C-alpha positions as CSV (number, residue, x, y, z in Angstrom):
1,M,36.6,-155.8,-88.8
2,S,38.6,-154.1,-86.1
3,V,37.2,-153.2,-82.7
4,G,37.7,-149.5,-83.4
5,R,35.8,-149.7,-86.6
6,F,32.9,-151.6,-85.1
7,D,32.6,-149.1,-82.2
8,K,32.7,-146.2,-84.8
9,L,29.9,-147.8,-86.8
10,K,27.8,-148.4,-83.7
11,Q,28.4,-144.8,-82.6
12,Y,27.0,-143.4,-85.9
13,L,24.2,-145.9,-86.2
14,H,20.9,-144.0,-86.2
15,C,17.4,-145.1,-87.2
16,N,15.7,-141.7,-87.5
17,D,16.5,-138.0,-88.1
18,N,17.1,-136.5,-84.6
19,T,16.4,-133.0,-86.0
20,E,12.8,-133.9,-86.5
21,M,12.2,-135.1,-82.9
22,L,9.7,-133.0,-81.0
23,P,10.7,-131.5,-77.6
24,R,9.6,-133.3,-74.4
25,D,7.1,-130.6,-73.4
26,N,5.2,-131.1,-76.7
27,P,2.1,-133.2,-76.2
28,N,2.9,-135.2,-79.4
29,H,6.4,-136.1,-78.2
30,D,7.3,-139.8,-78.9
31,K,9.6,-141.4,-76.4
32,L,10.5,-144.1,-79.0
33,F,11.2,-141.6,-81.8
34,K,14.8,-142.7,-82.2
35,V,13.7,-146.3,-83.2
36,R,10.2,-145.7,-84.4
37,P,10.9,-146.6,-88.1
38,V,12.4,-150.0,-87.0
39,I,9.5,-150.8,-84.6
40,D,6.9,-149.9,-87.3
41,S,8.7,-152.0,-89.9
42,V,8.9,-155.1,-87.7
43,L,5.3,-154.6,-86.5
44,E,4.1,-154.4,-90.1
45,K,5.9,-157.7,-91.0
46,C,4.6,-159.4,-87.8
47,K,1.0,-158.6,-88.7
48,L,1.4,-160.0,-92.2
49,L,2.1,-163.5,-90.8
50,P,-0.7,-166.1,-91.0
51,Q,-2.4,-166.1,-87.6
52,E,-2.7,-169.1,-85.4
53,E,-6.0,-170.0,-83.7
54,K,-4.8,-169.6,-80.1
55,H,-2.8,-166.7,-78.7
56,S,-1.5,-165.6,-75.3
57,I,-0.8,-162.1,-74.1
58,D,1.8,-161.4,-71.5
59,E,4.7,-159.1,-70.7
60,Q,8.3,-159.4,-71.8
61,I,11.4,-157.6,-70.6
62,I,14.2,-156.0,-72.7
63,P,17.1,-156.4,-70.2
64,T,19.0,-153.1,-69.6
65,K,20.1,-151.0,-66.7
66,C,20.7,-147.8,-68.8
67,R,19.3,-144.6,-67.5
68,T,16.0,-144.0,-69.1
69,G,12.5,-143.2,-68.1
70,L,11.3,-146.4,-69.8
71,R,13.2,-148.6,-67.4
72,Q,11.0,-150.8,-65.1
73,Y,11.7,-152.9,-62.1
74,L,10.0,-156.2,-62.0
75,P,11.3,-158.4,-59.1
76,K,9.6,-161.6,-60.2
77,K,11.2,-161.6,-63.7
78,P,14.5,-163.3,-64.5
79,H,15.8,-159.9,-65.7
80,K,14.5,-157.5,-63.0
81,W,15.6,-154.3,-64.7
82,G,14.5,-153.5,-68.3
83,I,12.0,-152.0,-70.7
84,K,8.6,-153.6,-70.6
85,V,7.0,-155.0,-73.7
86,W,3.4,-156.3,-74.1
87,A,3.4,-159.1,-76.7
88,R,0.7,-161.3,-78.3
89,C,2.2,-164.7,-79.3
90,G,0.9,-167.9,-80.7
91,V,1.2,-171.2,-79.0
92,S,4.3,-171.8,-81.2
93,G,6.0,-168.8,-79.7
94,M,5.7,-166.6,-82.8
95,V,5.1,-162.9,-82.1
96,Y,2.2,-161.4,-84.0
97,D,1.9,-158.0,-82.3
98,F,3.7,-156.1,-79.5
99,Q,3.6,-152.8,-77.8
100,I,6.5,-151.2,-75.9
101,Y,5.4,-149.7,-72.6
102,T,6.5,-146.0,-72.3
103,G,5.1,-145.3,-68.9
104,S,1.8,-144.1,-67.3
105,G,-0.3,-141.7,-69.3
106,S,1.1,-143.1,-72.6
107,G,-2.3,-144.6,-73.7
108,S,-4.1,-143.4,-76.8
109,E,-7.2,-141.1,-76.8
110,D,-9.6,-143.9,-77.6
111,D,-8.8,-146.0,-74.5
112,D,-11.8,-147.2,-72.6
113,P,-11.5,-146.1,-68.9
114,L,-13.6,-149.1,-67.8
115,L,-11.0,-151.6,-69.1
116,G,-8.0,-150.1,-67.2
117,V,-4.4,-150.3,-68.4
118,G,-4.2,-154.0,-68.8
119,G,-7.6,-154.3,-70.6
120,N,-6.7,-151.5,-73.1
121,V,-3.4,-153.4,-73.8
122,V,-5.4,-156.5,-74.7
123,R,-7.8,-154.4,-76.7
124,H,-5.0,-152.8,-78.7
125,L,-3.1,-156.1,-79.3
126,C,-6.3,-157.9,-80.4
127,S,-7.3,-155.1,-82.9
128,S,-4.9,-156.7,-85.5
129,L,-6.7,-160.0,-85.1
130,P,-9.3,-160.9,-87.8
131,K,-12.8,-160.4,-86.4
132,N,-15.6,-163.1,-86.4
133,V,-13.2,-165.9,-87.1
134,G,-13.0,-167.6,-83.8
135,H,-9.6,-166.7,-82.4
136,K,-8.9,-167.6,-78.8
137,V,-6.8,-165.4,-76.5
138,Y,-5.4,-166.2,-73.0
139,F,-4.0,-163.8,-70.4
140,D,-3.5,-163.5,-66.7
141,N,-5.2,-161.5,-63.9
142,Y,-3.4,-158.3,-64.7
143,F,-5.4,-157.9,-67.9
144,S,-8.7,-159.6,-67.3
145,S,-12.0,-158.1,-66.2
146,V,-15.7,-158.6,-67.0
147,H,-15.8,-155.5,-69.2
148,L,-12.9,-156.8,-71.3
149,L,-14.5,-160.1,-72.0
150,R,-17.8,-158.3,-73.0
151,H,-15.7,-156.1,-75.4
152,L,-14.0,-159.2,-76.9
153,E,-17.2,-161.1,-77.3
154,Q,-18.6,-158.3,-79.5
155,A,-15.7,-159.0,-82.0
156,R,-16.2,-162.7,-81.6
157,I,-12.8,-163.2,-80.0
158,W,-13.0,-165.8,-77.3
159,A,-10.9,-165.4,-74.1
160,V,-9.8,-167.3,-71.0
161,G,-7.9,-165.8,-68.1
162,T,-7.4,-165.7,-64.4
163,I,-9.1,-162.9,-62.6
164,R,-8.6,-161.0,-59.4
165,A,-11.2,-161.1,-56.6
166,D,-11.9,-157.3,-56.7
167,R,-12.9,-157.5,-60.4
168,L,-15.8,-160.0,-60.1
169,K,-18.5,-157.3,-60.0
170,G,-20.6,-159.0,-57.4
171,A,-20.1,-162.6,-58.7
172,E,-18.1,-163.4,-55.5
173,K,-21.3,-163.3,-53.5
174,L,-22.7,-166.2,-55.6
175,L,-19.6,-168.4,-55.3
176,N,-18.3,-170.5,-52.4
177,N,-15.5,-168.7,-50.6
178,K,-12.0,-170.2,-49.9
179,K,-13.0,-171.6,-46.5
180,E,-16.1,-173.4,-47.9
181,L,-14.1,-174.9,-50.8
182,S,-11.3,-176.0,-48.4
183,K,-13.8,-178.0,-46.4
184,K,-15.0,-179.8,-49.6
185,G,-11.4,-180.9,-50.3
186,R,-8.7,-180.4,-52.9
187,G,-10.2,-180.4,-56.4
188,S,-13.5,-178.9,-55.4
189,S,-14.9,-176.1,-57.6
190,D,-17.8,-173.7,-57.9
191,W,-19.1,-171.6,-60.8
192,C,-21.6,-169.0,-62.0
193,V,-22.8,-167.8,-65.4
194,D,-24.0,-164.4,-66.5
195,A,-27.3,-164.9,-68.2
196,D,-26.9,-162.0,-70.6
197,T,-23.4,-162.6,-71.9
198,N,-22.8,-166.3,-71.0
199,I,-19.5,-165.3,-69.3
200,T,-18.5,-168.0,-66.9
201,I,-16.5,-167.6,-63.7
202,V,-15.0,-170.7,-62.0
203,R,-13.4,-171.1,-58.6
204,W,-11.2,-174.1,-58.1
205,M,-9.4,-175.2,-55.0
206,D,-5.8,-176.5,-55.8
207,N,-3.0,-175.7,-53.4
208,G,-4.7,-172.3,-53.2
209,L,-7.8,-170.7,-54.6
210,V,-7.8,-170.3,-58.4
211,Q,-10.3,-168.0,-60.2
212,L,-10.8,-168.0,-63.9
213,I,-13.2,-166.3,-66.3
214,S,-14.1,-167.1,-69.9
215,N,-16.7,-166.2,-72.5
216,H,-16.6,-169.6,-74.4
217,V,-15.5,-172.3,-71.9
218,G,-18.2,-173.4,-69.5
219,N,-18.3,-175.3,-66.2
220,S,-17.6,-178.7,-67.6
221,M,-14.9,-180.9,-66.1
222,G,-11.7,-181.8,-67.9
223,T,-9.1,-184.5,-67.4
224,P,-8.0,-184.9,-63.8
225,A,-4.8,-183.2,-62.6
226,K,-2.0,-185.2,-60.9
227,R,-0.9,-183.7,-57.6
228,W,1.4,-184.9,-54.8
229,S,-0.4,-185.9,-51.6
230,T,1.7,-185.3,-48.4
231,K,-0.7,-187.5,-46.4
232,E,-0.6,-190.6,-48.7
233,K,3.0,-189.9,-49.8
234,K,2.2,-190.5,-53.5
235,H,0.7,-188.8,-56.5
236,V,-3.1,-188.6,-56.6
237,E,-5.6,-187.4,-59.2
238,I,-7.9,-184.6,-58.4
239,P,-10.9,-183.2,-60.4
240,R,-10.0,-180.3,-62.7
241,P,-12.4,-178.0,-64.6
242,Q,-11.9,-177.8,-68.4
243,I,-11.2,-174.0,-68.2
244,V,-8.2,-174.6,-66.0
245,E,-6.8,-177.3,-68.3
246,E,-7.2,-175.1,-71.4
247,Y,-5.6,-172.1,-69.7
248,N,-2.6,-174.1,-68.6
249,E,-2.1,-175.6,-72.1
250,H,-2.2,-172.5,-74.2
251,M,-0.9,-169.7,-71.9
252,G,2.9,-170.3,-72.5
253,G,3.4,-168.7,-75.9
254,V,5.1,-165.6,-74.6
255,D,7.3,-167.5,-72.2
256,L,8.4,-169.8,-75.1
257,C,9.3,-166.8,-77.2
258,D,11.3,-165.4,-74.2
259,M,13.2,-168.7,-74.0
260,L,14.0,-168.7,-77.7
261,M,15.2,-165.1,-77.7
262,A,17.3,-165.6,-74.6
263,L,19.3,-168.5,-76.2
264,Y,21.3,-166.4,-78.6
265,R,20.5,-162.8,-77.5
266,I,22.5,-159.9,-78.8
267,K,24.5,-158.9,-75.7
268,L,26.3,-155.7,-76.6
269,R,26.6,-153.1,-73.8
270,S,25.4,-149.7,-74.6
271,T,24.3,-146.6,-72.5
272,K,21.8,-145.7,-75.3
273,F,18.4,-147.2,-74.5
274,Y,17.3,-147.3,-78.1
275,M,20.1,-149.6,-79.0
276,H,18.6,-152.3,-76.7
277,I,15.2,-151.9,-78.4
278,L,17.0,-152.3,-81.8
279,Y,18.6,-155.5,-80.6
280,Y,15.2,-156.7,-79.4
281,C,13.7,-156.1,-82.8
282,L,16.6,-158.0,-84.4
283,N,16.2,-161.0,-82.0
284,L,12.4,-161.0,-82.5
285,S,12.8,-161.1,-86.3
286,I,15.3,-164.0,-86.2
287,V,13.1,-166.1,-83.9
288,N,10.0,-165.3,-85.9
289,G,11.9,-166.2,-89.1
290,W,13.0,-169.5,-87.7
291,L,9.5,-170.4,-86.4
292,L,8.1,-169.6,-89.9
293,Y,10.8,-171.7,-91.5
294,R,9.9,-174.6,-89.2
295,R,6.2,-174.2,-90.0
296,H,6.9,-174.3,-93.8
297,A,9.2,-177.3,-93.4
298,S,6.5,-179.2,-91.5
299,Q,4.0,-178.3,-94.2
300,K,6.3,-179.9,-96.7
301,N,6.8,-183.0,-94.5
302,V,10.4,-182.3,-93.9
303,P,11.5,-184.5,-90.9
304,G,12.5,-182.7,-87.7
305,K,16.1,-184.0,-87.8
306,A,16.6,-182.5,-91.3
307,Q,15.4,-179.0,-90.2
308,M,17.9,-176.4,-89.1
309,D,18.1,-175.5,-85.4
310,L,18.0,-171.9,-84.3
311,L,21.8,-171.5,-84.0
312,K,22.4,-172.7,-87.6
313,F,19.5,-170.6,-88.9
314,Q,20.9,-167.5,-87.2
315,T,24.4,-168.2,-88.6
316,Q,23.1,-168.6,-92.1
317,V,21.1,-165.4,-91.9
318,A,24.3,-163.6,-90.9
319,T,26.3,-165.3,-93.6
320,A,23.8,-164.4,-96.2
321,L,23.7,-160.7,-95.1
322,L,27.5,-160.6,-95.4
323,M,27.9,-162.3,-98.8
324,V,24.8,-162.3,-100.9
325,D,25.0,-160.0,-103.9
326,K,28.5,-158.9,-102.9
327,V,32.0,-159.6,-104.2
328,R,34.5,-161.0,-101.9
329,K,37.3,-158.5,-101.4
330,P,41.0,-159.6,-101.1
331,Q,42.5,-159.3,-97.7
332,R,44.3,-156.0,-97.0
333,G,47.9,-155.7,-95.9
334,R,51.3,-156.8,-97.2
335,P,52.3,-160.4,-97.2
336,S,54.8,-161.5,-94.5
337,L,58.5,-161.8,-95.7
338,T,59.1,-164.8,-93.5
339,P,56.8,-167.7,-94.1
340,P,55.1,-169.2,-91.0
341,P,56.6,-172.5,-89.8
342,K,54.8,-175.6,-91.2
343,K,52.8,-177.5,-88.6
344,K,51.2,-180.9,-88.9
345,T,47.6,-179.9,-88.7
346,K,44.4,-181.5,-90.0
347,C,43.3,-180.5,-93.5
348,H,41.0,-177.4,-93.3
349,V,37.7,-178.3,-94.9
350,I,35.9,-175.3,-96.6
351,P,32.1,-175.7,-96.0
352,T,29.7,-175.7,-98.9
353,P,28.2,-172.1,-99.1
354,I,24.6,-171.7,-98.2
355,A,22.1,-171.6,-101.1
356,D,21.5,-167.8,-100.8
357,V,25.2,-167.2,-101.5
358,R,25.7,-170.1,-103.9
359,Y,23.0,-169.0,-106.3
360,D,23.1,-165.2,-106.1
361,G,25.1,-164.9,-109.3
362,V,27.4,-162.1,-108.0
363,G,31.2,-162.3,-107.7
364,H,31.6,-166.0,-108.6
365,M,34.8,-165.9,-110.7
366,P,37.2,-168.8,-111.5
367,D,40.8,-168.5,-110.3
368,F,43.8,-170.8,-110.4
369,S,45.1,-172.2,-107.1
370,E,48.5,-173.7,-106.4
371,K,47.1,-176.9,-105.0
372,K,44.8,-179.4,-106.8
373,Q,41.8,-180.5,-104.7
374,R,38.7,-182.6,-105.1
375,C,35.8,-181.0,-107.0
376,R,32.9,-180.0,-104.7
377,H,30.3,-180.8,-107.4
378,C,31.3,-184.1,-108.9
379,P,32.5,-187.1,-106.8
380,K,35.6,-188.1,-108.8
381,G,36.9,-184.9,-110.2
382,Y,40.0,-182.9,-109.1
383,S,40.7,-179.4,-110.2
384,F,43.1,-176.4,-109.8
385,I,40.1,-174.0,-110.5
386,Q,38.7,-172.3,-107.4
387,C,35.7,-170.0,-107.0
388,T,36.8,-166.6,-105.6
389,K,33.7,-166.2,-103.6
390,C,32.7,-169.7,-102.4
391,Q,36.4,-170.7,-102.0
392,V,35.6,-174.3,-103.3
393,H,37.4,-176.2,-106.1
394,L,35.3,-177.0,-109.2
395,C,36.0,-178.7,-112.6
396,L,36.2,-176.3,-115.6
397,V,37.4,-178.2,-118.6
398,R,36.1,-179.1,-122.1
399,G,33.0,-181.3,-121.8
400,K,32.8,-180.9,-118.0
401,N,31.7,-177.5,-116.5
402,C,31.1,-178.2,-112.9
403,F,31.7,-174.5,-112.1
404,K,28.5,-173.5,-114.0
405,D,26.4,-176.4,-112.7
406,F,27.4,-175.7,-109.1
407,H,26.2,-172.1,-109.3
408,C,23.0,-172.7,-111.2
409,K,19.8,-174.1,-109.7
């Protein structure tokens, strides 16, 4: 495909009918109207995935500097400029639900004012979780509050999160402050429990003061944490509450998903903001598909070395989309009158086609080649017959039909 044709296809690529878009002054105006069908389709498929037990909720960034009201500036993120996305991921990094942030005042009518923006995001993302099953959710202090944990407990969804000091609703008066915990030394902690809801708040002194809240983890101590001591010039073990250990262990699902999506991200420049959201949906689908493939391979006891890595999986997806159920067309253009000079090069090995292309039953026709080569199906055969789609040589003689056996499961 030429560059001009690719740019032309990208220019006329649309996901929705622009004539049906409501004006901006309309109260029902959708800022994501141009890509709404793609977002809804990807969300529907994500919600059909079998849910893990433990999930984390955090923000992601679709990197872009295009001019749009959706663009946010987050200086602590690797990509400081972009479109913010709230995501709920499992510990494996698989995305089960997400919500694209469209600015202040974009919440729904049933939002609870007591929960705030972050609490309503958690409430919305957890609405697709099965109730009364025992799922566990982890989030940071932007989302957490006492009212949110009470709301989640009604649906039997257990949560752990860090919490800000101004959201403790009077519990800070019952806990030792930072100065008192510093006197007790590194690793000291204090806690209190709400008698009505069994919500536990824990303060722990590490390098600084850490505050966590949970509706299912109590005040028990976990395994000690290893820290560097500047006085003793060595690593020492300090006491660590179980709530801190569990939060650190299961909070990284969204960050893992970010890492996987950044490995082979679609990096095509565009001034249209909705194109970057489309690329995000494509990247998310590929990463989710690969993680689902790895899950199924592990269930079938396939060793890790035999499983495809993300790059090979993404390449095979692209190959299948290009070739499955299609007929290979001959190359356009007139042949050159002067043959190219012969160079001593290594023999070009044609790879075996992927299973989706090999067994699709479309466009596999035998053709005669000028050179005899080894059969791809049997170890000792040589043939002039070549598949027009797979480009591999196969035996096709009386009593030996490797061409048929190669394309049949």
